[in-house]
N, C-alpha and C positions, 0 to 999 in steps of 0.2 A: 481420538476423541477431543483433544484440546483444540484441534483445528475447527471442529464443528462449533464448539463454544465460542471461539474467537470470531468465527464468521457470523454467528448469531448476534453478537454484540456490536458489530460494525454498523455504522450509520451509512448505508450504501448511497442514499440520496445525497448526503454531504460529499461523498467521494466523487459522485458524478458531476458535481458542480465545481470541483477543483480544477485548476489550470496549472501547468508547469511552464516556467520560464526557462528555456534551455540556454546553454552558454552562449549561443549565437544571437540571443535576444528573441527568438521565435517563441510564441506562446501557443501551447498545444494542450488538449484535454489530458487529464490524469487517467492513465489506464491501469487499474488495479491488477489486472491479470499479469502484467509484466513483472510485478513483484514476485509472483509465484514462479514464473519462468526463470528468473534470476536465481531464486532460492533453490529450485530444482537442479540448476546447473552447478551450484556451489556445494551442496551437501545432500546426502541421502538420509540424514537423521531427521525424522519427522518432528521430534521434540524441539530441535533447534529451529526448524522452519516455522513451527507454530509460534514460538516465542518472538522471533524476529518479525514475522508477519504482523502479529498483534501489536508490537511496539511501533512499527512503521505506520500502520493504519490508525493507531491511536494518535500519533503525532500529526499525521496528515489531516485528520478530522478536526483537530484543535488549531490548526494553522490558518493563516489568512487564505482568501480565495485563490490567490496566485502564489505558487511555491517556486522558489528558485533553487 
């Protein structure tokens, strides 16, 4: 249930506008679904996934347009 609450509070439009500067200097779109893929690979505990996902998305939405 926490996942649904965190998804509802995410500013999806802001996430779609974000870009990521990779270590090789390439700038690519931010893909939010990759966060879920990584969290699924790391743990089976939904409570931890929800907390980490909410913190990441919160920080990303508050960050500049390009994230490194």
